[in-house]
N, C-alpha and C positions, 0 to 999 in steps of 0.2 A: 640621676647622676649626670654630671657634666661629661661632654664628649672629649674635652681636653683637660689636662691637669691645671689647677689654678696657680700657675707660677706668678709670684710677685716680682717686683723690680729687682730685688736683691738676688734672688735665684737666677733671674735672667742675666744679670750682670756677672754672677759667679760662674754659671755653667753654660748659658746660652738659651736659645729658644727651642722648646721641644717641637719636633716635627715627626711626620709619619706616625701619628698617635693611634694606638689601638687599645680599646677597652678590654680588660681581662676579667674573667670570673673571679669573684671574691665573696667573702662572707658579708652579711648585712652590716658588720661593724666597720667596714672599710671600702674604699674605692681604689681600684688599681688600674694602671695604664702601662702599656709598653710604648716606648717612644725612642726617637733618635735625637741625640744632642751632640753637635759637632762631629757627626759621623759615627758615634758610638751608640750602641743600644743600651737603654737604661730601663729600669722599672720605677715608676712613681706610685707611691702609696699615700693615701690620705685617710686618716681615721675619721669616720663619720661622727656627726654631732650626736652625742649620747652621754648618759651619766658616766662619769669616770673616764671619759675619752682623753682628757688631758693627762691623767695619771697613766693610762695605758700607753700613750704616746711617749711620755717621759721614760717609762720602763723600756720601751723598745729601743729608743735612742741610746740609753745607757748600756743596755745589754749588747747592742751591736758594736758600740765602741769598746767594751770590754772584750768581746769575742774576737774583735779584729786583731788582738794581740797574738792570737794563735798562728803558728806556722808549721805546716801548710794551713791555708785559710779554712775556716769553718763557717764563714758567713759571707754574703756578698758585701763588697766594699760600700760603705756609706759615703755618697758623693756630696750630698747637700741636705739641709734641713730648713724647714720654715715652721717654727713652733706655733706662730700665730694661726697658721692654717692647718696645723698638725700634719705636715707634709714631709715625706722622706723621699729622697732620690737615691736609688741603689744601682749598683752594677748589675747588668743583665747577665745571668748565668745560664749557659746552655745545658739543659737537662737531658738525660737519657733514661730509658726505662730501667728500673732497678733489676738486679739479677735475682735469680731464684733464692739465693742465700743472702738477700739484701740486709737482713736483720743483723748479720755479723758485722758488716761494714758500718751500719747505723750505730751499733752498740759501741764500737771502737771510737767513732766520732763523738758520740755522746759523752764518753769518758773524757776525751780531750776538751770538750766544752766545759765540763764540770771542773776540770783542772786549770782553767784559765786563771792566771794570777790576778789578784785584786785585794789589796790589804784593807785593813779596817779604816785607814784614813784616805783610801783611794776615792776620788770624787765620783767617778762613774759607779763604783760599787756602792757608795753611800746613797746614790739616787734610787737604789733598789730596795724594796721591802724585804723583810725576812719571811720565808715560807712558813705558813701556818698549817698544822696538822689537824686531825680530828679532835673534837671537843667532847665534854661531858654530855652535851646535847646529842651528839652523834651516837654515843654509847647508849643513851636512853632510847633513841629511836631504834637502834639495832636490837636491844632487848625487847622492846615492844613488838618488833617484827617476829622475833622468836616465839613470843607468847601467842601472837595472832596465828602463827602456823602450828600451834599446839605443842611447842617445846618450851618447857619451863627452865629458864636459865638457873644453874646452881649459883649459890652465893659466891663461890670462888671465881666464877666467870666475871662477875661485876668487878671484883677486886683486881683481877688480871687485866681487864680492859681499862680500868682507871689507871693502873700502873703503866699500861701501854701508852695511853695518851700523854702521861707525864714523861715517858722516855722520848717520845716523838717530839715533845715540846722542850726538850733539854737544851743545853747550851748550843746556840746556833752555829753550825758549820758555815763556812764562807764560800762554798762552791757556787758557781754561776748556774742556776737552774733555768732551763728554757721556759718552764711553766706549762707548756702544752706540747710536749715532744711527740707529736702524732705523725704517722705516715701521711705524707702530703706536706708537712712542714719541714721535711727533709728533701733536699734536691740532690739526686744522684748524678754526678758529673764524671767526666773522664779523669778529673783530678781529685775525686773523693766526694764526700758528703758535705753539703752546705745547708745550714739551718736557716729558716726564715720564720717570721711572725712571732716576735718576742713580746707581745703585748702583756703577757702574764709572767714575764721573767721575775725571778726573785733570787735571794741568797738562801742557801740551805744545804742539806746533806744530799749529795748526788744519788745515794742509795734509793731515795724515794722515786727517782725517775728511772733508775735501773729496774725497779720493781715493775715498771710498765710492761716489760716483756713477759713476765710471769702472770701478772694479774689481768692482762688483756687490754692494755692501753685504755685506762679508765676514763680519761677526760676526752676521748676521741670518738668521732662518729664511726670510725673504722676499727671497731673492736676485732681483735684477732688473737689466736693462740698458736704461735709457731710450733712445729713439731719438736719433740723433746731434743732430738739431736741438734737441731738448729738453735734451740733455746740454750742448751749447754755451751755450744760453740760461741754464741753471742755473749753470754755472761763471762766466759773465759777471755774473749777478746776485750771486753770492757775492763776486766781486771788487769790484763797485760798492758793495755793502753794507759790506764791510770798509773800503773807502776812506772812505765816509761816516761810519762809526763811529770810525775811528782817525785819519783825516787822512793816512794813508800808503798806499802801494801794497802789495799782497800780496807777501810774500816766501815762500821755500821752494820746493821742487822737486816738482812733481806726479808726475814720472816716478819719482823715488826713492821717493816714498810708495807708489805702486802696486806697484813692484818689491818693496818691503818686505812688502806684503800677500801677494804671490805666494809668498814664502818661508814663510809661517806656516801650517803644517799644522793647528794648533789652530783656525784659522779655516775649517775644513771640517766642524766638528761643533758641536753645541749646547754651551753653557757648561758644563753639568754633566759633559761627557765630555772636557773639555780638560785638558791637562797629563798627562804620563806616557807616553802612547802616541805612536808615530810614525805620524800619520795619513796622511802622504804615502806611506809604505810600505804601509799598509793598502789604499789605493785601487788599488794594482797587483794585489792579490789579489782584490779584490771591490769593488763599488760600494754605496752606501747613499743613501737619500733623506733629505734634511733640508729640510722646508718645501717651497719651490717648485722645488727643483732637487736633483740628485744631486751627490755629491762630485766625480765625474769631470766633470760639466757645469760646476761651479764652477771646477775647475782649468782646463778648456779655455778658459773665458772669460778667466780671469786671464792665461793664457799669451798669448792673442791680444792683449789690451790691452797687456801689457808689451812684446811683440815689436814692436808698432806704435809705441808711445810712445818706446821706447828706441832705435829704429833710427837716429836722427840724434843720439844722445847719446854723445859719445866715451867718457865714463866707464863706459858700460854697453854698448859695442859688441858684445863677445863674448856678454854675457848676452842681448842682443836676438837675436843669431843663434841661440843655443841655445834660447831661448824659442820662436822661430819653428819650429825643427826639431821641438821637443817638441810644439808645437801641431799640426803636421801628423801626427806620429806618434800622438798621442792620438786624433785624429779618424779616422785610418786603422785603428787597432787596435780602437777602439770606435765603429763607424760609426753606431750608433743613438742617439748622444747628441743632445740637443736644445739649441738656444740658450737662454740665460736668457730668461724672459718680459720683455716690454717694461715691464710695470707689475707691482708687487708685490701689488696688491689688486684 
């Protein structure tokens, strides 16, 4: 990694020369620096050379421009871009440690992000892909997992899961989705939460990201299960913030969204390892640690959530029963599994 950001002539002319540069920690997918330009602190991010890097860069720029319409701010200001170098220059935001009830403020900010306006002909919105849910292949993998653990799925479960994937793939909502709304991608400041790292941003139904709170932050290294009191307060804060921003009550089905995340084996591994392997089949043969929890611990949590939420849902009655049976089977077969931590940090 370079010790200084690769500013070209255009960015130097627009913003000035970066000085007092300091390298910051980042994922392997990007290089990040803190610097001063014209006396102001900034953050410079460059997406590393990799497959789909150009697409991820375009997503991040479009999402930041869309989210910049929110007031109060939800993202750092985008000060400059260099598409040829996949470079972003962002306002530096002074972060502070999150409060014990951080998830409530996080949820309210997430609702405001999802409510950012962007019509079907909006250029920034048109630059974002539509969110995709679980597929028939995910259903197949989940049913194979059940059989591998000694639970024969009833025929009704297959029909219910096929119908679930159709509902989740229904007419696309136009909410701005972060794509990876993990603790750590939210900066807690004196003026509220700001979100960063929009490389996976998409358009879809915000309920699939509200579900992160219940299902344990499925795409995140920092899996967590907030206490019930905080979880309920956070979901209420999301609904209130959505209503305040849009003038409408929240639509969508939280149970469907959580069941969708249960099916996705790719949400058991870090992003670089997704696609290709059947990760649900892998965890029958062995467990692995990712961040704050193992794959089997993540699965156990998701099974428990879905069995509880779907118990009174007619459209998922067989799935709820199967999830409850699998939850018991997983905890019996691997008795040393731990619950997800209550807090991710």
